[in-house]
C-alpha positions as CSV (number, residue, x, y, z in Angstrom):
1,M,94.3,103.5,100.6
2,M,92.0,103.3,97.4
3,E,92.0,99.6,97.5
4,D,88.9,100.0,100.2
5,R,87.0,102.6,97.9
6,H,83.9,101.5,95.8
7,P,84.6,101.3,92.0
8,I,82.7,104.6,91.5
9,E,84.7,106.6,94.1
10,S,87.9,105.6,92.6
11,I,86.6,106.6,89.0
12,M,85.5,110.5,90.3
13,L,89.2,110.7,91.9
14,L,90.8,110.1,89.1
15,A,88.4,112.5,87.2
16,K,89.5,115.0,89.3
17,A,93.3,114.1,89.4
18,L,92.5,114.7,85.5
19,D,90.6,118.0,86.0
20,V,87.7,116.0,84.1
21,T,84.2,117.8,84.5
22,N,81.2,118.7,82.5
23,I,80.9,115.3,81.0
24,G,77.6,115.8,80.3
25,S,78.5,118.2,77.7
26,L,81.0,115.3,75.8
27,P,79.3,114.5,72.2
28,G,79.6,110.8,74.0
29,P,80.6,109.1,76.6
30,W,83.8,110.2,78.4
31,T,86.6,107.2,77.8
32,Y,89.8,106.8,79.8
33,K,93.0,104.5,79.2
34,I,94.2,103.8,82.9
35,D,97.1,101.8,81.8
36,D,97.8,98.7,79.8
37,S,95.1,96.3,81.6
38,W,92.2,99.0,82.8
39,T,89.7,101.6,80.7
40,I,86.8,103.0,81.8
41,A,83.8,104.9,80.4
42,V,81.2,107.3,81.9
43,N,77.9,108.3,80.7
44,G,77.0,111.8,81.4
45,H,73.8,112.1,79.8
46,A,70.3,111.2,80.6
47,E,70.2,108.8,78.0
48,I,71.9,105.2,77.2
49,L,75.3,105.5,75.4
50,F,76.8,102.5,73.3
51,V,80.6,102.8,73.8
52,K,83.0,100.5,73.0
53,P,86.7,102.0,73.6
54,D,89.4,101.2,71.2
55,D,91.6,99.2,72.6
56,C,88.6,97.0,73.9
57,I,87.0,93.6,72.8
58,M,83.4,94.3,74.1
59,A,81.3,97.4,73.9
60,A,78.4,98.3,76.5
61,E,75.4,100.2,76.6
62,L,75.8,102.8,79.3
63,D,73.0,103.6,81.8
64,P,72.0,107.4,82.3
65,F,75.1,108.2,84.2
66,G,76.5,105.1,84.7
67,F,80.0,103.7,84.8
68,A,82.0,100.9,83.0
69,V,85.3,99.4,83.0
70,W,87.2,97.2,81.1
71,F,90.2,94.7,81.7
72,D,92.6,93.7,79.4
73,G,89.9,94.4,76.9
74,L,86.6,92.9,78.5
75,L,84.2,94.3,80.1
76,A,84.9,93.9,83.8
77,G,82.1,96.0,85.5
78,M,79.2,97.9,84.8
79,L,77.5,100.3,87.5
80,T,75.0,102.9,88.1
81,L,75.4,106.0,90.1
82,S,73.9,104.3,93.1
83,G,76.6,101.7,92.9
84,T,74.4,99.0,92.1
85,G,75.3,96.8,89.3
86,F,78.2,94.6,88.8
87,F,82.0,93.9,89.1
88,A,84.6,91.3,88.3
89,N,85.8,89.8,91.4
90,G,88.9,87.5,89.8
91,E,92.4,87.0,91.1
92,E,93.8,89.4,88.4
93,A,90.5,91.9,88.3
94,N,88.5,92.9,91.0
95,P,87.8,96.1,92.7
96,A,90.8,96.5,95.1
97,I,93.5,95.7,92.2
98,F,91.4,98.5,90.0
99,A,91.5,101.1,92.6
100,A,95.2,100.1,93.0
101,A,96.0,100.9,89.3
102,I,93.9,103.9,89.6
103,E,96.2,104.9,92.7
104,R,99.2,104.5,90.6
105,H,98.0,106.4,88.0
106,I,96.7,109.5,89.9
107,A,100.4,109.4,91.6
108,K,101.9,109.2,88.3
109,I,99.6,112.6,87.2
110,Q,100.8,114.4,90.6
111,A,104.4,113.7,89.8
112,R,104.2,115.0,86.1
113,G,102.1,118.1,87.5
114,G,98.9,117.2,85.3
115,D,98.6,114.6,82.1
């Protein structure tokens, strides 16, 4: 079950399910809205990038090859490729709930045969 996975591992599994590749070739970070609550951004570049997804209240400066996660528009986590950083740990937003949301989304993708 994905609930025991590190948030970065969950994001990588989602990217694989969506067949997202070559994030570094994008003009900015890859952003993706998982559901009504969760949004992610991944910086595939060697420089810091600014990102503010459309439905999010807070912006973030993503470290090179860094990850950001928003819950209900608020920044819930910022992680480096080595796994350091922070992630919310509340009753509604925490790594296990984030992983479960990704797991549900991947199941929907697989049921449709892609996204």
